[in-house]
Structure formats: C-alpha cells, structure tokens
N, C-alpha and C positions, 0 to 999 in steps of 0.2 A: 455134474462134476465140474464143468467149466466155471460155474458160478462160485464154487467153493475155493477154486484156486486163486491165490493172490500172491503177488511178488512180495519179497521182503520189504522193498521200498514202499510199496503201497500200504502194506500192513503197518509200517512205522509212521505213516502220515497221521497227524491228529485229526480228529473228527470234531467239527464245530456242532456241538449238541443243540445250540440255540437255533441253528438254521437247517440242521440235517432233516431230511424227509424220511420218516420211518414207515416202511411198508406195513400196512395193516389190512385186515380182511374187510369184507363188506360191512360187517357189523361194527368194526372199529371206525371206519370212515363215517358211517351213519351216526354213531355215538358221538364222534368228535364234532360233526356238523350240528347235531342237536345241542350239544353243550355250548357251542359257539353262539347259536341263535338264542339260547336261553340267557346267556351272559349279556348279549347285546340288548335283549328285550326286557330284561329284569328292571332297569331303571324306569322304563315306560309302563310296566305293569304294576309297579308299586302304588301309584295313585289310585288305580282301579281296585286293587285289593283293599286298600285302606278305605275307599268310599263304599265298598260292598260290605265290609265286615264291621268296621268301627261304629258307624252310626246305629245300626240295629242292636248290636250288643250293648253299647252304652245306653241307648234308650230303654232297652228291656231291663237293664240292671237298675237304673234310677227309678223307673216306673214301679218295679217290684218293691223297691225299698221305701219309696215315699208316695207312691201314687194311690194307695189304698184309702188313706184318711184325708179328709179335706184340709185339716190344719197342716199336716206334714206336707201335703202336696203344694199348698200355697207358699209355705216357708221355703221348700226346696226350689220351687220355680223362681221365687224372688232371688234366692242366693245364686242360682245358676245365671240369672239375667245380669246381676251385678258383676259376677265373675266373668261373664262373657264380654261385657263392656271393658273391664279392666284388662283382660287378656288381649282384646283387640287393640287397645291403646299401647300396650307393651310391644305388640307385634309391629305397629306403625313406627314406634320410636327406635326399635332395635334393628330393623331391616334397613341397610344403607340404600340411599337413593340419590347418588351424585350425578346421575345421568338419566336420559329418557328411559333407557332399558331398566335401570335401577328403580326409577319411580313406578314403572309398570309392575315390577316384581314386588315392591312394597305394597302397592294397592291390591294386588292379587292375593298376597299372603294375608293381609288384614281382612279382606272380604271373605276369604275362606274360613278364617277363624270366627268371624262374626256370624256367618251363615250357619256353621256347624253348631256353635253354642246356642243360637236361636232355635234351631231345630231340636236340639237336645232339651231345651227348656220346655218346649211344647210337648215333646214326646214323654217327658216325666209326668205330665198331668193327664194326657189323653192316651198314652200308649203308642209305641212305635209302629204298630201294624194297623192302626185305624186310619180310615180315610179322613182328610187328605194327606196325613203325614207320610204314609207309605208312598204316595204318589210324588210328594216333594222329595223324598229320599231317592227315588229311582231317577227322576229327571235331574235334580240338583247334583246328586252324586256323580252322574255321568258327565254333566257339564264341568263339574269341578275337576275330575280326572283328566278330561280332554284338554282343559285350559293349562294344566301343569305339563302335560305332554307337549303342547305347543311351545311353552316357555323353554323346555329342555331342548327342543329342536332348534329354536332361535339361538339359544346360548351356545350350542355346539357348532354354530356357523353354517347351518344348512341353508340359511337365507342368502348367504354371500355378503351380508352387511358386516361392517367393522363395528364392533361393540364399543360404546363409549364408557369409559371407566373413570372413576374418581381416584384422586391420589390416595384418599383415606381408605377407599374400598379396594380398588384394583391393586394399588401398590402396598396397601396394608401397613405392616410394621416398617417397611422401607420408607414409606412416605413420612411416617412419624419420625423416623431417625433423621431424615434430611430436612425436616421442617415444612413439609408440603401437605399438612393435614387439611388446610383450607384452600388447596389448589385443585382445580378440575382440569384434567388433561383429556381432551376429546378428539376423536377422529384422527388418531395417529396414522400416518401414511409413510411408507418407505418409498424413496425415489428410485430404488434399484441401482443407485450409484453411491452407496455407502452412507447415505444420510437418511434420517427420519425426522419429519416435521409434524407438529401438532399444535393446534390452537390451545391456549391455556387461559383460564379465568380464575379469579380469586373471589372468595366469598367476602361479604361485608366485614370490615375490620382488617383485611389484608391488602397488600399492594403488590404490583409487579416488581417494584424495587426490592421487596422482601424476598421474592423468588430469585431475582438476580443475585442477591447476596449469598444464595445457597448453591450456586452452580458448581462450585468446587466440590461440595459434598455430593451433589448429584453425580458428577463425573466419577468420583471415587466409587459411589454405590453402583453405578452402571458399568464400571470398569472400562472407561474410555479415557483418552488423554484429558489433562486439565482444561484445555481449550476446546474440548469436544462437545460441551454443553453450552449452548447460547440461548439466552432468553431476550427477545427484543419486544419492547412495549408497543401497543397499538397507539398511534398518535391521536386517534379519535376517541379512545375509550381507555381510561386509566385502570379498569379492572380486567383488561384483556391483553394478551400478547401472543407471541409465537415461540414455541420451543423447537430448537433445532439441535439434533444430536448426531454427531459423526460416529458411526459404528464401524466404519472400515476406512482405511487410508488408501485411496487410489493413487496417491502421488509418491508413495514411499520409494518406488523404483526409479524415480527421476522423471523429469518432463523434458521432452525434446524441444529444441529451438524451432520456432515456427518462422520460416522465411517470409518475406513480403510476397503477396500474391502477384505483384507486378512491380516492375521498376518504373520510376518516374511518377509515382503518385504524389498528390499534394499533401501538405502537412495536416490537412483536415480529415484525412482518412484515418480510421482506427488503427491502433498499433497493438498487435498481439504480442504479449510478453510472457505468457505462461498459461497455467490452468487453475481453475477453482477446484475445491475439494470434491465437488460433484461431477467433475470432468468437463465442465463448460470452459470455453476459452476465456482467459483473462485479457481484456483489451483496455487500452488507455485511449482517450479521445480528447486531449486537452484543448486543441485549437478549434474544435467544433462546439465546445461548451459555451453557454451564454456568457460566462466569465472565465477568462483564462486563469486557472488556479495554479500558483506556484506550488512546488512540491518539496516536502521535507522527507528525506530518507534517513532512517536511523536503524542501527543494529550493531552488535558487537563484532569484533574481528572474526572473520570466518562465517558470518551469518548469511552472506550471499549478496551484499550490496554491489560488489564489483561485477558479478555475473549479470545482475539486473541492469546495471549501467551499460555493459557491453551490448546487451540485447537492444536496449533503447537506442543507443548511438548507431548501431548497425542498421536498424530500420530507417531512422531519419536520414542517414547518410546516402540512402538510395532515392531520395525524393527531390522534387523540384521546389524552387522558392523556399529553400531551407538552409540555414547557416548554423553551425555549431561552434561555440566557444567552450573550452573545458579547462578548468584550473585544477591541477593536482600536484601539489608540491612534494608529496610523499613518494608515490610510486606510479606516476603518470605513464611513463614508458612501459612499465611492467603491466599495468592494467589495460591500457588501450593502445599500446605501441603498434600492434598488428593491424589496427583499424585507424591509425592516425591520419591516413590520407583523406578520410571522410570528415576530419575535424579541421575547420578553417583556421582556428587559432588554438593551439595546444600550449598551455603555459605551465612551466615546471619550475620557475624560480619566483621568489617573493617579490623582487623588484618589478618584474613584468606583470605579475598579478595585480600589484597595486596600480600600475599604469592602466591596465584594462578596466579595473573597477572605477578609477577616477574619470576615465573617459566615457563610461556608460551614461551618466546623467546627461551629458551633451548630446549623445546619440539618441537618447530617449526624447529629449526636447526636439531634436531635428526630425525624428520620425513622427512625432505628434503634429508638427507643422505640415509634413507631407500628407498625412492622413486627413488633416483638416482641409487642405487644398483639394483632396480627392473626394471630399464629402463623406468621409467614413468616420463613424464614432469609435470604431475599434478595428483592428486588423482583420482583413479577410483576404482570400486568394485574389480578389479583384484589385488589390493594391499593387503598386509597383515595388513595394518593399518585400523583402524576404521575411518569413517567420524566423525567429531565432531561439535557440536553446543556449542558455548560459548556465553551465554546470560548475559548481564549486564544491570541491572536496575539503572537508574540515575548514569551513568558512571562517571560523574564529581565528585561524592562524594567519589570514591574509587581509582581513578588513575589519574596521571598527563597526560597532552596532549601528551608529547613525548613518553611515554610508550604506550599509546593507538595507536598512529600513527605507531609505529614500529610493533605492533602486527597486526594492520589492513593491513599494507603494505605487510607483509611477510606471512600471514596465508593463503591467497587464494589458492596458488598452492599446499599446503600440506593437503588440505581437511578440514581445520578448518573454519567453518562458524561463523562469528562474528555478533551478534545482539546487538544493543544498543537502549535502550528505555528511553525516558525522555519526560518531558512536553513541553519544549521549547529548541530547538537546536540552541540557540544563540551562538555567538562566545565566550561568557563568560562560557558557559556550555560545549561546545565541539568545539575545534579549527577548523578552515577552512581546515587545512591539514588532520585532522581526518575525517571530513565530506566529503572531496574529495575522500577518500577511502571507503566510504559507498555509493556504487553506486546504491543500491536498497533502496526503501522507502515505508513505509506505513504511511500515514498521516490521523489520525482520527481528530475529531473536534477540532478546535482552536478558541480562542476568537477573535483574530484579523486576518483579511485577510492577512496582511503582514507576519504573523508568518508562513504561509504555505510555503513561499519561502525558509525558513530555511531547509525544508525537501524535498519538491517536486522539480523536475527540472523546469527551467523557461518555457520550451515549454508546460508544463502541466498547470501551473498557468496562463500563457498567454492565453491559450485556454478557460479559465473560470472555470477550475476544481479547485475550492478553497473551502475546507471544513470549512467555517467560521460559523459553527453552534454550536460551543462550545460543551457542554455536552447534548444538546437538542436531538440529534439523536445518541444514543450510538450504537457503532458497525459499523456505516457508515464511509467510508474512501475512499481514492484514493490510489492505489498501483502501483509501477513501479518496473522494474527489476525482478530478480529471475525467469527468464523464461517466464514472462508475455509478450505477444505480444505488440508491441508499440501502436497499434491501440486501445488497451484496457486500456491504462494508464489514459485516461480521462473519463472512465466509472466508475460510483459509484459502490462500493462494500459494502457488509455488512457481518461481520464475524458471524459464527454460535453461537447460544446460547447453552451453555454447562450446564450439571447437574453434581454435584459433585459425586454422587453415580455412574453415568454412566461412567465417566472418571476414577474413582478409579477402577471399575471392569475391564475396558478395559486395564489399565496399569498393573493390577495384572495378567490378562490373557496373557499379552505380556512378562512376566518375562521369560518363558522358551525359548524365541526367542532372547532375548537381549544378545549380546556378551559383555564380559568384555572388558575393555580398553586394547588395544594391549600392549605387554610388552615393546616395544621400547619407546612408549610415556610415559608409566607409569614410566619407569626407568629415563627418562629425566626430568620428573616433580619432582623426588626425594622424599625426606621426606615430602615435603609440600603435596604431594598427598597420600603418604603412611600413614601419620598421620591424614588424614582428619576425621573430626568428623562424617560427614554424608556419608554413603555408600549405594548407590542404589542397588537394587536386580538385578540379571541376572541369566543366566542358570547355572553358576558355584556356585551360592549361595547355601549353604547347605539347603536341603529341596525343592529346585526348580529343577525339572527334565528338562533336555534338550529336545527340541522338534523340529521336522522338520517343514518347512513352511506348513501351512494348511489354509483352508478357515476359515474365521471368524465364520461362522455358526457352524463349527466343532471344534471350539476352546474349550479347557477344561474349566470347571467351574472356575470362578475367585476365587483365594484364598482370604480368609478374611484378611483385614488389621491387622497388629500387634497392639493390644491395648496397652495402657499404657500411662503414663504421658510423658511430654517432658524430654529431657536428664538432664536438670538442676534439675527438680523435682525428676527424678529418682535417681540422685546423692544424694539428700537429704534423700530420702527414704532408699537408700542403706546404708548411714552412720548410720541412726537410727537403722536399722536391724542388722548391723554389731556390733554396740555398745551393742546391746542386746544379742549378741552371736548366731545369727541366721545363719544357713547354707547358703553359697553362692548360691546354687541352688535355694533356696527360694527367695533370693534377685532378681535373674533373673526372676523368675516367677512373683514376686510382681511388678516389675518395667516395665517388657516388654522389657528390654534391656539386652544384654549379658554382662558378666563381663569385656570383653575387652573394650567395649564402656564406661562402668562406670569407669574403671581404667584410660583410656585415658582422660576422662573428669576431673577426680580427679587430674591427672598430670597437665593438662592445668590450672586448678583452682589454684593449688599450685604454679605453675610458675608465674601466674598473681599476686598472693599475695606476692611472693618473690620480684618481680620487683617493686611492689608498695612500699614495705618496704624499699628496697635498694634505690629507687628513692628519698625517703625522707631524706636520710643521706647525708650531705654535702660532697663535694669532698675532702676537707681537713679540719679536725677539728681545726688545728692550722696553719692558713695561714701565720702567722708572725714568725713561728718557724725557727730555723737556718737551718733545713733540707728542708724547703719548696722549695728551689731552685733546689733540686736534681731531676734528671730525671732517667729513667730506664737505659739509656746507660752510666750513670756516675758510676765511681768506688765507692765502699763503703768507706766512710771517715775513717781516723784513729780515734780510740776511744780517748776521752778526758781522760788524766791520772787521773784527779780529780774525774771522774765519777766511777772509779774502775770497768768499764765494759770491759770484755775481749771477743773477738770473736774467736771461734774455726773454723779452716779450716776443714770442714767435707769432703772435696774432691769434685771435680766438676763431675756431672753426665756425663756419656758417651753420645754420640750422640743418640744412640738408647734409652737410659733411658730418655734423654731430650724430645725426640719425644713422648715417651710413656706418659710422664707427660702431654704434650700438647694435645695429642690425647685423653687421658682419660678425660680431661676437656671438649673437644668437644663432646665426646660420652655421657658424663653425661648430658650435655645440651640437646642433641637430645633425650635421653631417657625421659627427663622431659617435652618434647614438646617445648623446646626453640630452634628455628632454626635460628634466626637472631642475629647477634652480631657485635660489632665493635672491631678493634684491641686492643683498650685500655682495653677491657674486659678480655683479655688474659695476662695482665701484671702479676697478681699473679702466673699464671702457668709458665710464662717465668722466673720470679725470682726464682721459685722453681726449674726450670731446669738449673739454673745457667747461663742463657743466657741473651742477650741484644736485643734491638730493631732490629738491622740488621738481626740477626738470625730469629726473629719472622717474619719479612717481607719476608725473603727467604722461610720459611716454609709455610706461607700463599700462596705464589706464587706457591710453589710445590704442595700443596693440591688443588689449583685451577686447575692446569694443569692435575691432576689426576682425576678431576671431583668429588672430595669429597665435596668441597665448591664452591660457585659461588660468584664472586664480583659483587655487584649490583650498584656500584657507590656511590658517596657521603660518602665514608669510611665505607660502610656497606657490610656485607657478609651474605650468606645464606648457611646453612648446607644441603647438598643434600644426604649424606650417612655417616655412621659412619666410621671414619678412623681406628677403631679397628677391623672392620669386613672386610674380604676379598671381593673384587669386584666379 
C-alpha cells in the first residue's frame, strides 16, 4: 500500500522517459541484456556471416549454371576473371586513402574483392566443395572476417590512437565547400586550453598559401571567430604547415594585471603584460634580444592601447637602470597621470615635445661615445648608462618623418627603446622608412582588415592573424618581435586589466629603486632636459630613500601621492597668495608644488606672453622709409646735414666685451626658458657689440663646436647650456 501512495506534488512531477529505469522481471532484464549484446556484436558478426554464406552459395550457383560443359565453363571463368580485375580496380580507386589508416583500408578492401573473385572463378570450373577450394574457403573466409573485425576495432578508437583523416575524406563535403580537397589534416591534437593544432600538407598542385587564403571560410565552417583559424607555413617545406584553431576563448572574462615578481629588477628581465589565448603568459623581453627592436602599437580608439601602455610603464618604473620619457599631447595626464612619478619626463605640449626630439640625436651620439669607451657594441646592464624607453603617442603630430627615422635608426645600439603608438600607421601618419625601423609590433583591433598590414608583418596577416574586430574586443591583439618566439606571432593575446590605485601604489613603492638618468645622457640633452616641467621621482629625490633590490612582498609601504592641483592651477594659486603677502612656504603647502616648479612655470608663461606680443609687431613699421634697404652688415650712413643729428663715436667694444654682450643675451633667454632662436633674433645684440653678420656667424659656429648651442637646421638653433657658465 505504501508503494501506491504518492503525494500530489510527486505525481505532478514529469518523468524523463529517456533516463527513467523501468522495473522489469528476470526475463525482461535477460531479454534486454541479450538485445544489447546482439546490437553491439552485430557489426562484428556481419563479416563472418558473409564469409560463411556468400562464397559457397555463389560458387554453387555459377558451377551449376556453367560448370557442366567445357565451353561454357571456360567462357564463364574468363568473364569472371576479367570482371574480378575490373572490380578490384574500381575498389582501389573509389576507397579514399588520404592517411595511413585510409591506405590500409583501401588495400584491405581491394584484396578482399580480388581474393573473392579469384575463388569464385575457380569454384565455377571445379565446384565449391572440391578440395582444395573448400579448404581455401574455410581458411581464407576466416582470415577475411577477422581482418575486417580488427579494422572496425581500430576505427572505433579501441587502440587509443588518433586517426589521421584527409580533408576530402574526413571533412567530406565541408572540405569541398572551403576548398580543402587537396589538403591533408593529420594528427589533430587538443591542448586542453581552448586550441586545436594539426600538421597540414597539400598534394601536388596546391600550396600552403592557397590554404591560408581560405581561413575565413574555414572559420565560418567551423563556427569559430574569423581570427580563430591560423595556418602557418613550414619554413623548410613548402607543402607543409600547421593549422591552429581556437575553439574556446579563455580570455573573454578579462586578464588580471601581473605585478613584477620583484622590485629593483634590471631592464633585461622579461616583462609580463598579459596572456596568450592558450593561457600562457605573454611576456616582452626587448632589452635581452640580440637586437633592440623598436615597437609600433596600433589600434582604434577603445581597442586597449592605453591599458597596454600603463602595464608596460608600471613594470619598467619599478626597475633599476631604467629611464622613461613619454610624449602624449592628447590625454597624457588622463592616461598615465596616476603613474607619472615613474616617468622621468612626461611631455604634454607640442613645444616641449619638439625640444625632446631635437635633443635626442645629441644624446644618442653621446651615449654611443660612452659605450665605445666602455668597450660595448650595444647597451647592456654592465654599462654606466641607463636603458631608456621613449614613448610617443600619435608621433605624426609632434615630429617630421626624417627626424623620427634618424632617431629610430640610431637609437637601437645605445639602449634607447622607441615606442610609437597611433590609430592607423598609414604612410601619411608614419613614413615607410620609419616603419621599416619599427621591427616589433602590437596590433590591437582595427576597423578594416587591410589596416593590420600597416602594423603586422605579411607572414602574420597571410596566416589569418588579422585583428579586424575594431573596439569590440578591447585588449585583444597580435604581437611580434621584442623577444617573442616566431611561433607565437599568430597567437592572440590580451593585455592585463589595470586598476589606477594598484598601479599608483606599485610605482610609489618602486621609487627607492629607480636610478636617475645617467649624467652623460642628461648633459647631452642639455637645457631641454634640465628645464623640463615634469620630473619623476627616483632614489635621489629628497624624501625618497635608496633601497636594495628586494622581493615585492617585502617592499616598503607605498608613499602617498602628492596632492594638489595641476601646475597651471598651482601657478594661479601662487600668484594670488603672493599678492596677498603670504609666505612662500605656505604657497608650497597650498599648491603641492615646490617654488622651483612654480618659478619655472612662471618663466615659461612669461616667455610665451613675450613671444605672443612680439609676434604681433610687424617687422618694419616703415617699409618705405629711406633706411628700409639697410642691412646689418652695411655701414651706418652719414647723417643728413638738415636733420641736425650728430653721431658720437663711443668706441668699438673689444672682442671679449662683444662676446659678453652676445653671451648675456643667450644666457638671459635660457634663464627665462627660451631655448630656441634664429640668428636674426641676435641682431640687436650684434649691433650693441659693434659687429656685423660675419662675426655673428663665426660666433654661432664657435658656440656650436663648444657644445653650448646646437644647430637644428632650417636656420634654427637650440641653447644647450649657458655660455656664461663654465662647462
């Protein structure tokens, strides 16, 4: 009775008939078991049934019909022999054999047909039950059935081996649809991390390039992302390659930022910046590579370039013998403001950016001389010089192509790593000469597939590694160079997701380990570097103690970031407090900036205002006057007697006095933050010195040779040091 009682709720529950266990009696269980065994054994019994029944029945039938008369027996035997040969040939041609297993299957089928037709031909003449035909039937039929059973076992995977299949056989109609009829895919293996790889080979008449051209069709057929099918050629065999297919995205939930394993590492240690699609760590190792490869980073807005840059800067800002310069005129403070203390020179205005880039060639030359004196062909940690990262956002906005090409070509061996980031690296944004010197690349999402070819090598895009997903997959990219193995160039990567507070704390903790820029490079950069508005912190910064390399877990607590408004706002606050008679110490506390920073900003602002006013004054207020034709090198004309003007000869200044007048003008400009000038700007000082243009040209040449000024071309000069201060 208890078995019959069910609650209403239980009675309402649906029963899954596909998995429900139906109680049956002993006979039902036995019958079910027998039926199951019969079903499983039927495919293996079929060859035995066929071998036992078909030969004797067919042999008895043909012997009865044609074996009684010699003529009919001969004709029938000849016809069966010819038919057996033809049927064997058809079997050989129709059974596919694109792999070792397929070749065995074709040979087995052809041999079975040939043996059966041969036995039938003999049985037609002699009878199926005469010796030795009946013996051949018993032994041959058993071996025939056993061989087909063995093939079925191997096909079902009982051996544990992975069967090799051809595209035309294993993929069938799918292979024909995507153009892989002549492609052999063998030994496909899953990595267990969302990817499948397999060697591929093409038959005569086909090429791996033909297979690469069909990766988009293959991706659609296999229902994976367009960049999920990659075919890379074998460099030693043009008929072979490797197929890689991403069947699962392990990166879609984001990649965490990987902090440095230790503070105070050298630049030659690998830099973890994300993960590959198969879960392996994506690391860069630019300074340990045989050749320091400058990097081109490309991708549309929102593709993940800034996130990648923050990861890179945060890692390098915790290392010894490392200096970072960064130019970002668009959103520098927004992108890296929270880690700006780790950047030695952060440039956010076009004027300063041009100063930096014009100063770099001199720094490169000076660093080359130092390395030569140290007996080094290229930079290593054994050098007294720091390694350097010079990162330029939207380089086309701040430098001309010739300038960038010179820097990129010469900077490698002296340990200066150049990074250029932009949305599209077309020839209008960066010349082909510059791009040829950017041998490494990180290509994030692009809107057009063709845009990827501006950044990635042809062999990468030809393989199907094209990030044509725009901003839909932020952080995903393909990366080449910088110590990345060639085999990894076609594997998707994703950069780590960073948190502002985490990176700020990390950079602050790295301050005791950061070395200041070496003296040789700093001196070569001249006043452009000495007067920089932004100065990152390092172990020589007041209040930052030096520290020996230590594990990150044992690192000191991060120092709090300096509060306060931006420098421009600080300048306004300082002016207001100073006008109210407030002590300078209070100004520093209120603004969060030192007086040196505020005074430098005020000098720059004053110089900008001066140039704006002077630029509005016409070159000659009286272009039609009698004196308009006079030049600096002309003699002073005789005074007009009617004008009653008399000129006094005050005496010509000596050479030293003339030079002092010229040098004082240059020193005054430098003190006010003006470093660029043209020779015409020195005409008043030249006149005051009682000299003419040839003397001025000679002095400019002399100062250039002394390293006080640098000629930048196009009639422009840059002040590197004050001529009134001893070197």
